[in-house]
C-alpha positions, 0 to 999 in steps of 0.5 A: 636467192638461196644460192648466193653466198653469204657474207659479214653474217658477224655484222648482222647485229649492227647493220641496221643501226650502224649502215655499212661502215664496218665492211672496211676497204676491201668490200669491192672485192666482194659481192657488197650486196651480201647484206640482203641475204643475211637473214634473220634481221629483219622480216623484210623480203631482199626486194623489201631490204634493197629498197629500205637501204637505196633509200636510207638516211645514211649516205654511206648506204645508199652508195653501198647500193649504187656501187653493187647495182650490177650485183643486184641486176644478175641476182634479180634476172630470173623474175621479171616483175622484180627486175623492173622493181628494181630498174624503177628502184634505180630511176628513183636513186639516180635522182638522189641529192646528194652527187657522190651517190649520183656519181657512183651510180654513174660508174655503174651504168656501163657494166649494167648496159653490157650486162643488159645486152648480154640479157637482151631476149629478156629485157630488150628494151630496158636499157633503153627506157629507164638507163640511157634517159639517166644518162642524157641527164646527167650531161646537165647536171649541176654538180662537175664531178656528176657531169664528167661520169656522165661523159665517160660512161656516155663515150663506153657506151658509144664505144660499146656500141651500145646506143641505139642511133635513134638515141644519138640523135634524138637524144645525145646530140640534141644536148649536146647542141643545146650545151654548146650553144652560143649563149650557153655557160662557158663552163658547159660549152667547154665541156661539150665540145669536148665531148663532141670531139671525142665522140666524132670517131664512134659515130657514123659520118652521115650523123656527125656531118649532118648534126654535129660538123656545122656546130663544130664549124661555128664552135672554130671561131669562137670569139669569147672563149680561146679554150672552145677554139682550142679543143676544137684545134687539137681534135681537129684531125680526129674531125676531119678523119670523120666526116671524110675527103669532101667535107674537110675541103669544102669546110674544114679546111677553111676554119683550119687556116683560120686556127693556124692563123689565131692570136693565141699561139696556143691554137697555132700549136695544136694545129702544127701537132694535128697537122698530119692526120689533117693533111691525111684526109685532104687529097693531093693536090690539096695538100700540096697547094693549100697544106704545104705553104700553110705549114710553111707559115708554121714552121716560121711562126715567131712563136718559138713554141709553135715553130717546135710542135711544128718541126716535130710533125714536120717528118709526118706530115712529110709522110702523108705525101708517100705514093707506094707506086713511087716508093716501091713500098707499104706498110702491111697491117701489123706494121712492117715494111715490105716490098710492095707485090707487084699486081697478079691476075691483071691479064690471066695470060700475063706473065705471072710475077713471084710472090716476093718481088725485089726493088730492081736496081739500074744494072738489071732493069734491062729486061722487065716482065710486063707484069713488073714494068717500073713506072720510075719518075724523071726528078727533072722532067717534072718537079710539080708533079703530085702524087695523085696525078702519078696514081692517075697516070699510073692507073690510066697505064694499067686500065689500058694494058687491062682492057686493051690488046692482048699480046702472045708475048707478054714479056718485054724484050731486051730491045724494048723502050727503056726510056723511062728508067731513070738510071739511078737506083729507081724503084720498080713500082709495078703496075700501081695498086688500087687501096681497099679506099679506092671508089673506082668499084668498077676497077677494084674487082679486077685490080685488087691483088689476093692479099698483101694489098696497101690500104694504109700507111701505118708508119705514122699509124694513120693510113695513106690519103684516099685517092679515089678522086685522081681518075676525075682529076686526070679526065678534068686536067685532059679536058683543060688541055691547051695548044700551048703551055700558058703561065697563068699569073692568078692569086695562088694560096702558097705564094701570098702565104708566104709572102705575108710571112716574109713581110711579117718578119722584116718588123721584127728583123733585129731578132736572131730569131727571126733573122734566122727564120729569115734566112731559112724562108729565104733558101726554101723560096731559092729552092722553090725557083729551081723546083719550077724551073722544069715545069714549061717547055722551051719558051718559059725555059728561056724566059726563066733562064734570063731571069736567073741569070739576072739575079745571079749576078745581083746581091744574094745576101738579103731578101728583095722583093724582085725574088718574092715576085719571081718565086710567086710567079714560080708558084703561080705557074704551078696549076698550069705546070701540072696541066702540062705534065699531066699532058705530057704523059700522052705526047711521044718520046720524041717531044719528052726527049727534047723537052728534057734536052733544053732542060739540061742545056738551061741546067748547065749554064745556070751550074756556070754562072752559080756554082753552088747551083749544084749542090741545090740541085742535088736536094731536088725531087718531085714528091713533095713539095721543095721547101718542106723538104729544105726545112725537114733538111735544116733540123739538123743545123746547130742553129735550130737548137737554140732558137727551135728545141735542143731535142730537134735533131733526134725529132729529125731522127725519128721520122727519117725512115718515113721521110725516106719511105716517102721519097723512095730510094730514087731520092735517097741523095736528098737525105743521104747528108742529113742521115750522116750528120745525124750519125755523127751527132754528139748527142747519143739519143740521136745516133740511139733513135737511128740504130733503132730503124736502120734495119728499115731504112735498109728495106727501103734503100736497098741492097745497093744503097744499103752497102754503100751508104749504110754499112758504114755507119752502121760499122760506127753503131757497133763500135758506140755506146752501149745505148747505141749498140742496143739499137743495132743487137735488136734487129741484127739479123733483119740488118745482115740478112739484107746484105749480100753473103760476103758483106754479111760475111764480114760482121762474123768476125765483129760479133764477138765484140758483143760480148764485151759490154760498157757495164757488167751488169748489163746482163739484159744486152747479152740476153740479146745477144744470144736471141739474135744469134739464134737467127743469125744461124740461118746466115751462115754455113756451118763451118762458120758457125763452128768457127765463130759463134760456137765461141760466143755461144760457149761463152754465154753458157758461162755467164754470170746470169742465170737468165743468159745461161738458159738463153744461151743452152737454147742456142747451143741446142740451135747450132746441133740442130744446124750441123746435123740439117746441113749433113755436118756430121764430123761438126757435130761430133766434136761440138759433142765432144766439147759440151761433154767436157765443158758441162758433162764434167765441169767442177761446177754443178750450174755446169752438169745441171746445164748439161742436163738440159741441153741434153733434154732439149736436143730429144726435144727438138731432136735436132740430131740422129737419134742413134747419133744421141743414145752413142755419144750424149745418153751414156753421159747424162745417165751418169748424173744419176750419181751426181752428189748434188739433188738439183742435177738429179731433179733435172735429169729425172726431168729429162728422163721422164718427161722427154726421153721415155715419151719418144716413141724410140725408146718406147719400142721393145727390145730396144738395147738402150730402154733398160738402161733409161729404166735402170736410172729411173728405178735408182731416182724413184728411191732417191733420198731427195724428196724432189727427185723422186717425185720427178722421176715417178710422177708422168706429166700430161702436160705435152706442151708443157714449159720446162724451162719455167720448172728448170729455172726454180731450182 
């Protein structure tokens, strides 16, 4: 204890009488147990003194001891006997009658546990024997504040993995199950279910599934307290993620249906908010057949707040349908959007694709490598095919390629069949990849690429659903193959849910909000009717054609029962249609061609009978359920802003890149009109949201669609408000690099417009422009840089704001580097002469100081040949030694001492320019200004010192 510093020695006379009140509010920043070392106040040892104050009658004394327990453990950790004595004191202190003392003690448990973990070789079982029982006991404390402190401490310990598995199963979980029992106190039950939901993600899957999941399912149906059900609904996604897909579909999905139909609107709202997380943990088949109709019921809820939450979650929910094999893109671990790389090393003799895989458009998909063969999805051929079936089909093709015959001619010739590639802007999806979470152990080792493997879909933070059951699903559907396509009309969850919603809305048809919902739902059902047409073969097509033709002659203004029954039949046919689609993937090309021809004939007849059918057809796709897409497209309807949420258009714009990524570029026609509507929205927040994400959307769409559909909108954003322009400016380089060179060159004329802002005080706008120009330099040739970008750089160098000027000086150096790197020495020399005239001979001292900084940066970056520097810049730089302003001479001293004289060129013996530089340094060392002489004398050893920060102080 001799080495412990002494604090507050002036209080030693009054410590015993008045406690520690004189410590003041700053005592937390010091070692508050230093009073244990104050000599002469009594004859007690530090350990005895600790015990004396730990059980003092003064509450504040006990609080101080509890607050300083970490320091106490550190002080007594060298002696095992003293350490155990302190631990016993802590156990006794945990039974203190004062709640504030117990709260202070519990707040110190996590840092103490971390300290004990670091000192584990000395005290391997101290935490589990002494402190863990205190944490568990405080979960049932009578004081609410103490219980909350215990819950927070438990979560921290679990997060830090400081609690053993045995303690979790034998101590923590049993007490939580007791507190959440049906006969438990209401307050304890609410707190227990809250802690169960929060700790589920920190425990092993087996522990959650076997110990906590049954109780969680019971709590979801708790009829006594709606608060319990609301907590369960709010954390439902975390529980699903903790237990995995199998338990979610078997136990949790039925409970989720109950919560989504709860009589309390707050419960339904919480379910809508966590819908995406629940969808992520389910299989594609469950997601499409069960969760999609359920979400439609929430989005058509009678409560406005539920509809508002559902529409906000609609985009994230749609994103869970994303499939990299159909979209051709994936999200990397760092969150950046990238083109999905083709799988390498599938066959050692196959053609090796480039690391930077490009998306192949219709004009370039004639000849493809066998490892880059596109698996385009025809929107007309299978409107109900799930993403799981697409994955399974692609997987079987990959396995056949990998295990079958190895052809010496591995590249597909121009004459080979390319009928699988649709003639729109199809995505060259390449050979499909397995995710990191895949359970196909037999194929994963051979099909995984070395790097950039698609494993998570991070656009909405959680990854894509697990597709480990896709192969089993394909095999199951193959066994159920029949000779002809049958359309069974069993009870379907989708149709029954939609029909219930329609019936419930008919009772409130006088409500304007309900009328709007009926109209939207009617349109969604109409689209679903068209969506299911192409799922059957010739006989079913003729029957459906007759029904649809009869319907088109009837009154379409109301939602009739006949329409609902027809939609139900179409929905009932979905399982059989999916079986037929899975079987059709193995049939001959001729059969597929005949079916498509019959489908085209039917569409042509339907178009003749219904002129609006062509408009509906343009919105059809087969990636996500059509009603979901219809609801998403309706978010731009002005009526939605009145009946749902005034910010609904902003939510639509925010989630549009995720929806576009899910649909893929081949289905961009479904979103094009919506995007144009959002881009012209009257709210600048909506346009700002699109402006910040337009570069990501350009990656998704590719260069052709970007040039056709996004460039006009991008040009409009350039002339918008500064709040919108900053969005395109922050990612200007990312967008321009995706354009062709001729299209990119057109923007050289418009970059000058960024210098002018609505508010001249908005200097951060010009700062961002300078940063982007540094990146944009690589996109243009030296002549364009000299003719256009040079003027912008020189203008920014004269900005009124210092921050803008400093970043602009770096831009000037980058321009010089561009010239000399591309052997444009004449342009570089002209630019140097302009810099000398503009800055070296500037009448203001800030300009001359800028010249010294530019010369220093040129030497540091080595952006030009040294002989050119000493000939054209060095004489002007050395002439600043006679400048009347000390700030200029200070920067000159830094440039010479810290940069110029450290280069090997100036250290060589016999250098004719070394003498001139040394004479200037000697003159600066004897300068009358102390700062100038200081920087001319000192030789800094930090080679990577940030000179910019030092310069700004001048």
